DRENKOLRO-804069 format. One record per residue (C-alpha): x, y negated, z negated; residue in three letters; residue number from 1. Coordinates in nm, 4 decimals, decimal comma. Example, Ala and Ser with C-alpha at 12.3 -4.5 7.8 and 13.67 -1.06 7.14 Angstrom:
BEGIN
{{1,2300; 0,4500; -0,7800}; 'ALA'; 1}
{{1,3670; 0,1060; -0,7140}; 'SER'; 2}
***
This chain:
BEGIN
{{10,2894; 7,0908; 15,9998}; 'MET'; 1}
{{9,9943; 6,8320; 15,9505}; 'ASP'; 2}
{{9,8241; 6,9943; 15,6552}; 'VAL'; 3}
{{9,5941; 6,6732; 15,5776}; 'LEU'; 4}
{{9,4336; 6,7477; 15,9071}; 'SER'; 5}
{{9,4110; 7,1129; 15,8184}; 'GLU'; 6}
{{9,2270; 7,0520; 15,4914}; 'VAL'; 7}
{{9,0028; 6,7357; 15,6376}; 'LEU'; 8}
{{8,8944; 6,9342; 15,9385}; 'ALA'; 9}
{{8,5961; 7,0645; 15,7533}; 'ILE'; 10}
{{8,5261; 6,7231; 15,5600}; 'CYS'; 11}
{{8,2540; 6,5775; 15,8029}; 'ARG'; 12}
{{8,0513; 6,2785; 15,7810}; 'SER'; 13}
{{7,6739; 6,4057; 15,8135}; 'GLU'; 14}
{{7,5321; 6,0515; 15,8722}; 'ARG'; 15}
{{7,5909; 5,6996; 15,8319}; 'ALA'; 16}
{{7,4425; 5,3515; 15,8174}; 'VAL'; 17}
{{7,5978; 5,0181; 15,8532}; 'THR'; 18}
{{7,5483; 4,6561; 15,7378}; 'ALA'; 19}
{{7,6687; 4,3108; 15,7744}; 'ARG'; 20}
{{7,6483; 4,0461; 15,4878}; 'PHE'; 21}
{{7,6908; 3,6698; 15,5442}; 'SER'; 22}
{{7,7427; 3,5460; 15,1678}; 'LEU'; 23}
{{7,7843; 3,1941; 15,1011}; 'GLY'; 24}
{{7,9183; 3,0905; 14,7660}; 'ALA'; 25}
{{7,8038; 3,0944; 14,4921}; 'PRO'; 26}
{{7,6713; 3,4412; 14,5122}; 'TRP'; 27}
{{7,6960; 3,7743; 14,3086}; 'ALA'; 28}
{{7,5182; 4,1046; 14,3780}; 'LEU'; 29}
{{7,4813; 4,4202; 14,1627}; 'HIS'; 30}
{{7,4415; 4,7805; 14,2693}; 'SER'; 31}
{{7,3287; 5,0642; 14,0729}; 'ASP'; 32}
{{7,5368; 5,2963; 14,3041}; 'GLY'; 33}
{{7,4328; 5,4280; 14,6301}; 'VAL'; 34}
{{7,3971; 5,7920; 14,7538}; 'PRO'; 35}
{{7,7067; 5,8371; 14,9589}; 'GLY'; 36}
{{8,0445; 5,7012; 15,0157}; 'ALA'; 37}
{{8,0686; 5,3207; 15,0604}; 'MET'; 38}
{{8,3841; 5,1798; 15,2916}; 'ILE'; 39}
{{8,3662; 4,7911; 15,3212}; 'ARG'; 40}
{{8,5665; 4,5431; 15,4866}; 'LEU'; 41}
{{8,5668; 4,1639; 15,4264}; 'SER'; 42}
{{8,6377; 3,8467; 15,6507}; 'ARG'; 43}
{{8,6667; 3,4853; 15,5289}; 'GLY'; 44}
{{8,6616; 3,3911; 15,1173}; 'ALA'; 45}
{{8,7769; 3,6543; 14,8967}; 'PRO'; 46}
{{8,5437; 3,7988; 14,6586}; 'TYR'; 47}
{{8,5512; 3,9884; 14,3323}; 'TRP'; 48}
{{8,4483; 4,3487; 14,2735}; 'ILE'; 49}
{{8,3905; 4,5002; 13,9377}; 'ARG'; 50}
{{8,2935; 4,8477; 13,8208}; 'LEU'; 51}
{{8,1589; 4,9217; 13,4620}; 'GLU'; 52}
{{8,4086; 4,9516; 13,2277}; 'GLY'; 53}
{{8,6886; 4,8404; 13,4784}; 'ALA'; 54}
{{8,8946; 4,5115; 13,5186}; 'ALA'; 55}
{{8,7684; 4,3280; 13,8311}; 'PRO'; 56}
{{8,9598; 4,3202; 14,1512}; 'VAL'; 57}
{{9,0091; 4,0719; 14,4059}; 'ARG'; 58}
{{8,9255; 4,1375; 14,7726}; 'VAL'; 59}
{{9,1060; 3,9410; 15,0388}; 'GLU'; 60}
{{9,0172; 3,8993; 15,3962}; 'SER'; 61}
{{9,0830; 4,2079; 15,5753}; 'GLY'; 62}
{{9,1090; 4,4364; 15,2849}; 'ASP'; 63}
{{8,9293; 4,7745; 15,3015}; 'LEU'; 64}
{{8,7525; 4,8917; 14,9585}; 'VAL'; 65}
{{8,6213; 5,2493; 14,9368}; 'MET'; 66}
{{8,3673; 5,3685; 14,6487}; 'LEU'; 67}
{{8,3942; 5,7706; 14,7299}; 'PRO'; 68}
{{8,0878; 5,8516; 14,5014}; 'LEU'; 69}
{{7,9178; 5,5164; 14,5470}; 'GLY'; 70}
{{7,9554; 5,4103; 14,2115}; 'ALA'; 71}
{{7,7665; 5,1327; 14,0560}; 'ALA'; 72}
{{7,9340; 4,7858; 14,1219}; 'HIS'; 73}
{{7,9087; 4,4213; 14,0971}; 'THR'; 74}
{{8,0341; 4,1962; 14,4038}; 'ILE'; 75}
{{8,0526; 3,8175; 14,3579}; 'ALA'; 76}
{{8,2423; 3,4855; 14,4762}; 'SER'; 77}
{{8,3133; 3,4199; 14,1276}; 'ALA'; 78}
{{8,2902; 3,6178; 13,8337}; 'LEU'; 79}
{{8,0828; 3,3914; 13,6156}; 'GLU'; 80}
{{7,7942; 3,3930; 13,8685}; 'VAL'; 81}
{{7,4987; 3,5766; 13,7733}; 'PRO'; 82}
{{7,4374; 3,8957; 13,9511}; 'ALA'; 83}
{{7,1400; 3,9690; 14,1683}; 'GLU'; 84}
{{7,0062; 4,3043; 14,2347}; 'PRO'; 85}
{{7,1182; 4,4313; 14,5734}; 'PHE'; 86}
{{6,7871; 4,6465; 14,5713}; 'ALA'; 87}
{{6,5906; 4,3534; 14,6318}; 'ALA'; 88}
{{6,7610; 4,1982; 14,9060}; 'LEU'; 89}
{{6,7405; 4,5366; 15,1018}; 'ILE'; 90}
{{6,3713; 4,5656; 15,0156}; 'ALA'; 91}
{{6,3289; 4,2083; 15,1774}; 'LEU'; 92}
{{6,5647; 4,2539; 15,4795}; 'HIS'; 93}
{{6,5488; 4,6320; 15,5514}; 'ALA'; 94}
{{6,4346; 4,7324; 15,9167}; 'ASP'; 95}
{{6,2491; 5,0772; 15,8388}; 'GLY'; 96}
{{6,2883; 5,3342; 15,5588}; 'PRO'; 97}
{{6,5615; 5,2737; 15,3039}; 'LYS'; 98}
{{6,9241; 5,3761; 15,4297}; 'ASP'; 99}
{{6,7910; 5,4456; 15,7760}; 'GLU'; 100}
{{6,8785; 5,1654; 16,0160}; 'ASN'; 101}
{{7,1289; 4,8868; 16,0124}; 'PRO'; 102}
{{7,1024; 4,6110; 15,7605}; 'LEU'; 103}
{{7,1893; 4,2303; 15,8397}; 'VAL'; 104}
{{7,0999; 3,9503; 15,6001}; 'PHE'; 105}
{{7,2479; 3,6313; 15,4703}; 'SER'; 106}
{{7,2325; 3,5247; 15,1157}; 'HIS'; 107}
{{7,3733; 3,2814; 14,8720}; 'GLY'; 108}
{{7,4647; 2,9122; 14,8545}; 'GLY'; 109}
{{7,6315; 2,6507; 15,0990}; 'GLY'; 110}
{{7,9811; 2,7374; 14,9753}; 'GLY'; 111}
{{8,2623; 2,9357; 15,1733}; 'GLU'; 112}
{{8,1410; 3,2348; 15,3494}; 'THR'; 113}
{{8,2405; 3,5806; 15,2918}; 'THR'; 114}
{{8,1266; 3,8244; 15,5648}; 'GLU'; 115}
{{8,0891; 4,1883; 15,4620}; 'VAL'; 116}
{{8,0951; 4,4871; 15,6978}; 'PHE'; 117}
{{7,9937; 4,8068; 15,5145}; 'SER'; 118}
{{7,9444; 5,1875; 15,6336}; 'ALA'; 119}
{{7,7488; 5,4111; 15,3799}; 'LEU'; 120}
{{7,8521; 5,7659; 15,4670}; 'LEU'; 121}
{{7,6838; 6,1032; 15,3519}; 'TRP'; 122}
{{7,9517; 6,3536; 15,3388}; 'PHE'; 123}
{{7,9440; 6,7423; 15,3420}; 'SER'; 124}
{{7,9084; 6,9258; 14,9962}; 'ALA'; 125}
{{8,2821; 7,0308; 15,0445}; 'TYR'; 126}
{{8,4191; 6,6973; 15,0938}; 'CYS'; 127}
{{8,2408; 6,5728; 14,7791}; 'ARG'; 128}
{{8,3427; 6,8372; 14,5368}; 'HIS'; 129}
{{8,6865; 6,9003; 14,6817}; 'SER'; 130}
{{8,7963; 6,5506; 14,7775}; 'VAL'; 131}
{{8,6023; 6,2710; 14,6360}; 'PHE'; 132}
{{8,5934; 6,4199; 14,2943}; 'ARG'; 133}
{{8,9759; 6,3550; 14,2550}; 'MET'; 134}
{{8,9627; 6,0613; 14,4104}; 'LEU'; 135}
{{8,9384; 5,7225; 14,1689}; 'PRO'; 136}
{{8,5978; 5,5347; 14,1782}; 'PRO'; 137}
{{8,7524; 5,2375; 14,3677}; 'LEU'; 138}
{{9,0208; 5,2730; 14,6415}; 'ILE'; 139}
{{9,1140; 4,8934; 14,7434}; 'HIS'; 140}
{{9,3762; 4,8813; 15,0450}; 'ILE'; 141}
{{9,5133; 4,5879; 15,0948}; 'ARG'; 142}
{{9,5818; 4,4781; 15,4547}; 'GLU'; 143}
{{9,9309; 4,3715; 15,3927}; 'ARG'; 144}
{{10,0427; 4,7010; 15,2231}; 'GLU'; 145}
{{9,8930; 4,9463; 15,4893}; 'MET'; 146}
{{10,0527; 4,9190; 15,8423}; 'PRO'; 147}
{{9,7402; 5,0362; 16,0201}; 'MET'; 148}
{{9,4727; 4,8239; 15,7995}; 'ALA'; 149}
{{9,4563; 4,5455; 16,0297}; 'GLY'; 150}
{{9,3577; 4,7830; 16,3208}; 'CYS'; 151}
{{9,1447; 5,0093; 16,1476}; 'LEU'; 152}
{{8,9692; 4,6568; 15,9921}; 'ALA'; 153}
{{8,9100; 4,5294; 16,3451}; 'THR'; 154}
{{8,7881; 4,8738; 16,4783}; 'THR'; 155}
{{8,5412; 4,9081; 16,1928}; 'MET'; 156}
{{8,4433; 4,5365; 16,2498}; 'GLN'; 157}
{{8,3691; 4,5810; 16,5836}; 'SER'; 158}
{{8,1860; 4,8953; 16,5816}; 'LEU'; 159}
{{7,9549; 4,7804; 16,3310}; 'ILE'; 160}
{{7,8690; 4,4913; 16,5334}; 'MET'; 161}
{{7,7920; 4,7302; 16,7853}; 'GLU'; 162}
{{7,5755; 4,9445; 16,5861}; 'THR'; 163}
{{7,3596; 4,6470; 16,4742}; 'LEU'; 164}
{{7,1982; 4,6646; 16,8406}; 'ASP'; 165}
{{7,1533; 5,0249; 16,7836}; 'ARG'; 166}
{{7,2894; 5,1273; 17,1332}; 'ARG'; 167}
{{7,2538; 5,5122; 17,2207}; 'PRO'; 168}
{{7,4827; 5,7323; 16,9929}; 'GLY'; 169}
{{7,5462; 5,4389; 16,7158}; 'TRP'; 170}
{{7,4786; 5,6950; 16,4379}; 'ARG'; 171}
{{7,7271; 5,9388; 16,5754}; 'LEU'; 172}
{{7,9994; 5,6524; 16,6426}; 'SER'; 173}
{{7,9127; 5,5104; 16,2814}; 'ALA'; 174}
{{7,9670; 5,8613; 16,1387}; 'ALA'; 175}
{{8,2825; 5,9264; 16,3270}; 'ARG'; 176}
{{8,4310; 5,6022; 16,2233}; 'MET'; 177}
{{8,3799; 5,6807; 15,8585}; 'GLY'; 178}
{{8,6003; 5,9917; 15,9082}; 'GLU'; 179}
{{8,8640; 5,7990; 16,0916}; 'LEU'; 180}
{{8,8626; 5,5344; 15,7944}; 'LEU'; 181}
{{8,8556; 5,8298; 15,5303}; 'LEU'; 182}
{{9,1683; 6,0222; 15,6781}; 'VAL'; 183}
{{9,3479; 5,6825; 15,6979}; 'ASN'; 184}
{{9,2632; 5,5849; 15,3548}; 'ILE'; 185}
{{9,3505; 5,9339; 15,2284}; 'LEU'; 186}
{{9,6818; 5,9028; 15,4093}; 'ARG'; 187}
{{9,7519; 5,5989; 15,2371}; 'GLU'; 188}
{{9,6617; 5,7554; 14,9059}; 'ARG'; 189}
{{9,8598; 6,0602; 14,9657}; 'LEU'; 190}
{{10,1842; 5,8041; 14,9816}; 'GLY'; 191}
{{10,0902; 5,6619; 14,6778}; 'ARG'; 192}
{{9,9660; 5,9582; 14,4655}; 'GLN'; 193}
{{10,2938; 6,1388; 14,5585}; 'ALA'; 194}
{{10,4428; 5,9987; 14,2450}; 'ALA'; 195}
{{10,1154; 5,9528; 14,0142}; 'GLN'; 196}
{{9,8411; 6,1794; 13,9296}; 'ASP'; 197}
{{9,8308; 6,5768; 13,9702}; 'PRO'; 198}
{{9,6103; 6,6678; 14,2515}; 'GLY'; 199}
{{9,5800; 6,8466; 14,6001}; 'TRP'; 200}
{{9,7065; 6,5451; 14,7746}; 'LEU'; 201}
{{10,0014; 6,5304; 14,5598}; 'ARG'; 202}
{{10,0501; 6,8866; 14,6306}; 'GLY'; 203}
{{10,0303; 6,8525; 15,0290}; 'LEU'; 204}
{{10,3653; 6,5923; 14,9785}; 'ALA'; 205}
{{10,5302; 6,9076; 14,8880}; 'ASP'; 206}
{{10,6345; 7,1353; 15,1871}; 'PRO'; 207}
{{10,6292; 7,4532; 14,9973}; 'ALA'; 208}
{{10,3063; 7,4055; 14,7703}; 'ILE'; 209}
{{10,1421; 7,2652; 15,0920}; 'ALA'; 210}
{{10,2132; 7,6004; 15,2702}; 'ARG'; 211}
{{10,0122; 7,7749; 15,0308}; 'ALA'; 212}
{{9,7349; 7,5185; 15,0080}; 'ILE'; 213}
{{9,7002; 7,5686; 15,3981}; 'MET'; 214}
{{9,7021; 7,9288; 15,3733}; 'GLY'; 215}
{{9,4152; 7,9078; 15,1306}; 'ILE'; 216}
{{9,2309; 7,6698; 15,3307}; 'HIS'; 217}
{{9,2724; 7,8850; 15,6643}; 'ARG'; 218}
{{9,1659; 8,2090; 15,4759}; 'ALA'; 219}
{{8,9589; 8,1623; 15,1387}; 'PRO'; 220}
{{8,8010; 8,4749; 15,1467}; 'GLN'; 221}
{{9,1450; 8,6661; 15,1656}; 'GLN'; 222}
{{9,2043; 8,8477; 14,8345}; 'ALA'; 223}
{{9,4827; 8,6405; 14,7485}; 'TRP'; 224}
{{9,7255; 8,7135; 14,4613}; 'ARG'; 225}
{{9,9956; 8,4890; 14,3281}; 'VAL'; 226}
{{10,2563; 8,6896; 14,4647}; 'GLU'; 227}
{{10,1130; 8,6384; 14,8250}; 'GLN'; 228}
{{10,0885; 8,2632; 14,7583}; 'LEU'; 229}
{{10,4149; 8,2216; 14,6289}; 'ALA'; 230}
{{10,5496; 8,4161; 14,9568}; 'ALA'; 231}
{{10,3655; 8,1549; 15,1694}; 'GLU'; 232}
{{10,5645; 7,8810; 14,9651}; 'ALA'; 233}
{{10,9010; 8,1107; 15,0100}; 'ALA'; 234}
{{10,9254; 8,0689; 14,6288}; 'MET'; 235}
{{10,9660; 8,2899; 14,3523}; 'SER'; 236}
{{10,6300; 8,3919; 14,1686}; 'ARG'; 237}
{{10,7153; 8,2014; 13,8369}; 'SER'; 238}
{{10,8833; 7,8777; 14,0251}; 'ALA'; 239}
{{10,5754; 7,8666; 14,2514}; 'PHE'; 240}
{{10,3140; 7,8661; 13,9715}; 'CYS'; 241}
{{10,5111; 7,6194; 13,7551}; 'GLU'; 242}
{{10,5600; 7,3794; 14,0515}; 'ARG'; 243}
{{10,1963; 7,4326; 14,1657}; 'PHE'; 244}
{{10,0392; 7,3487; 13,8327}; 'LYS'; 245}
{{10,2844; 7,0560; 13,8041}; 'ALA'; 246}
{{10,2066; 6,8890; 14,1292}; 'LEU'; 247}
{{9,8211; 6,9859; 14,1790}; 'VAL'; 248}
{{9,7073; 7,0190; 13,8061}; 'GLY'; 249}
{{9,5743; 7,3571; 13,7990}; 'GLN'; 250}
{{9,6653; 7,6978; 13,8723}; 'THR'; 251}
{{9,7186; 7,8653; 14,2255}; 'PRO'; 252}
{{9,4121; 8,0873; 14,1286}; 'ILE'; 253}
{{9,2120; 7,7964; 13,9992}; 'GLY'; 254}
{{9,2644; 7,5935; 14,3110}; 'TYR'; 255}
{{9,1712; 7,8983; 14,5239}; 'LEU'; 256}
{{8,8359; 7,9524; 14,2813}; 'THR'; 257}
{{8,7577; 7,5839; 14,3091}; 'ALA'; 258}
{{8,8059; 7,5584; 14,7043}; 'HIS'; 259}
{{8,5766; 7,8733; 14,7513}; 'ARG'; 260}
{{8,3036; 7,7200; 14,5280}; 'MET'; 261}
{{8,3067; 7,3992; 14,7060}; 'ALA'; 262}
{{8,2689; 7,5887; 15,0470}; 'LEU'; 263}
{{7,9963; 7,7919; 14,8947}; 'ALA'; 264}
{{7,8208; 7,4593; 14,7684}; 'ALA'; 265}
{{7,8010; 7,3447; 15,1142}; 'GLU'; 266}
{{7,6766; 7,6523; 15,2483}; 'GLN'; 267}
{{7,4086; 7,6848; 14,9645}; 'LEU'; 268}
{{7,2969; 7,3167; 15,0251}; 'GLU'; 269}
{{7,2705; 7,4240; 15,4187}; 'ALA'; 270}
{{7,0499; 7,6635; 15,3560}; 'GLY'; 271}
{{7,1309; 7,8913; 15,6802}; 'VAL'; 272}
{{7,3097; 8,1962; 15,4776}; 'LEU'; 273}
{{7,1777; 8,4409; 15,2213}; 'ARG'; 274}
{{7,3305; 8,4220; 14,8755}; 'PRO'; 275}
{{7,4983; 8,7620; 14,9414}; 'ALA'; 276}
{{7,6519; 8,6482; 15,2680}; 'ASP'; 277}
{{7,7912; 8,3322; 15,0966}; 'ILE'; 278}
{{7,9357; 8,5333; 14,8152}; 'ALA'; 279}
{{8,1041; 8,7707; 15,0822}; 'GLU'; 280}
{{8,2524; 8,4623; 15,2624}; 'GLN'; 281}
{{8,3649; 8,3210; 14,9373}; 'ALA'; 282}
{{8,5679; 8,6407; 14,8917}; 'GLY'; 283}
{{8,3581; 8,8014; 14,6219}; 'TYR'; 284}
{{8,2401; 9,1609; 14,6431}; 'GLU'; 285}
{{7,9099; 9,1129; 14,4784}; 'SER'; 286}
{{7,6499; 8,8374; 14,4434}; 'GLU'; 287}
{{7,6629; 8,8851; 14,0809}; 'LYS'; 288}
{{8,0336; 8,8189; 14,0416}; 'VAL'; 289}
{{8,0133; 8,5246; 14,2631}; 'PHE'; 290}
{{7,7111; 8,3818; 14,0786}; 'ALA'; 291}
{{7,9169; 8,4084; 13,7401}; 'ARG'; 292}
{{8,2240; 8,2329; 13,8973}; 'ALA'; 293}
{{7,9975; 7,9723; 14,0412}; 'PHE'; 294}
{{7,8264; 7,9198; 13,7136}; 'ARG'; 295}
{{8,1764; 7,8638; 13,5519}; 'ARG'; 296}
{{8,2772; 7,5924; 13,8429}; 'TRP'; 297}
{{7,9446; 7,4017; 13,8342}; 'SER'; 298}
{{7,7596; 7,4758; 13,4743}; 'GLY'; 299}
{{7,4802; 7,6111; 13,6799}; 'LEU'; 300}
{{7,3756; 7,9172; 13,8822}; 'THR'; 301}
{{7,3658; 7,9123; 14,2457}; 'PRO'; 302}
{{6,9936; 7,8933; 14,2517}; 'SER'; 303}
{{6,9720; 7,6214; 13,9782}; 'ALA'; 304}
{{7,2090; 7,4225; 14,1634}; 'TYR'; 305}
{{7,0016; 7,4391; 14,4724}; 'LEU'; 306}
{{6,7183; 7,3332; 14,3190}; 'ARG'; 307}
{{6,9351; 7,0382; 14,1533}; 'ARG'; 308}
{{7,0349; 6,9025; 14,4771}; 'GLU'; 309}
{{6,7138; 6,9590; 14,6344}; 'ARG'; 310}
{{6,5444; 6,7713; 14,3882}; 'GLU'; 311}
{{6,8113; 6,4851; 14,4364}; 'ARG'; 312}
{{6,7168; 6,4602; 14,7930}; 'ARG'; 313}
{{6,3365; 6,4852; 14,7490}; 'LYS'; 314}
{{6,3974; 6,2012; 14,5156}; 'ARG'; 315}
{{6,5733; 5,9818; 14,7751}; 'VAL'; 316}
{{6,3135; 6,0654; 15,0485}; 'LEU'; 317}
{{6,0086; 5,9844; 14,8042}; 'THR'; 318}
{{6,1918; 5,6292; 14,6971}; 'PHE'; 319}
{{6,2273; 5,5656; 15,0823}; 'GLU'; 320}
{{5,8785; 5,6569; 15,1645}; 'ALA'; 321}
{{5,7456; 5,3976; 14,8920}; 'GLN'; 322}
{{5,9754; 5,1614; 14,9900}; 'ASP'; 323}
{{5,8221; 5,1667; 15,3477}; 'GLU'; 324}
{{5,4712; 5,1693; 15,2182}; 'GLY'; 325}
{{5,5517; 4,8844; 14,9917}; 'GLU'; 326}
{{5,6438; 4,6709; 15,2822}; 'ARG'; 327}
***
């Protein structure tokens, strides 16, 4: 039973932009954050990455780094080097609107060179809410610790080099590469998390709980009761509830609701279905009941949530247009 594939089947990358930076020591760059998930591979000299409030992490050649929610961060050849803003280099070297085309530049001094290959990926609302929110802001996969890391790194490097030529299909190739990397990074994370923090990844490591989670994902609109989910897991109600909460960190019904709301958020952002249809697909008998549940989950009504997301996208598009006009 490949439950991770079942869960991630709807976690799709909508688009991707690739980049290659050649950085000669000394160098340091600061990013205020990016509007998607960032995956980076490095070759050559090691470097440091630091997120605000966290200890710096040394990244070796061949390692993979992921920022699931694009957190603000600094990368540097050495910790004492003053950082320059990434935005200035992007504005100088970007070909076309920001976050649209592959980016290539060289920067820094004449010392050891670090080659950084990166993919900025925009994932669906479901993936952002149900997957990335439970991940740490920084995931560091060391090549020596992940059996497939070397193969994935080579594939990522080759594909990014290919996208720089913007050959037909480069956008789709980059997006699908991001999905492949995500699956393998999460698979690695699953192995580590099985004995660490509660979350649905930890729940998937337990065959009985995984069966219940798979039932929820296959039929989220079903009027699930705890007894039915316990039957999926072939457990008694009390034992199932206790194990589910211990592993996943929330009750079975709490997880069901969060899953439904993440799917609903994706449908709202897509703008294809009416709110009443979204409520029905989420398993609610009325739009009013659905709206109350959505507000408890997100802190906003469905309409207010949609306005906020549209404003966010509008700000990004406005910034891109201004950036293009300045050049």
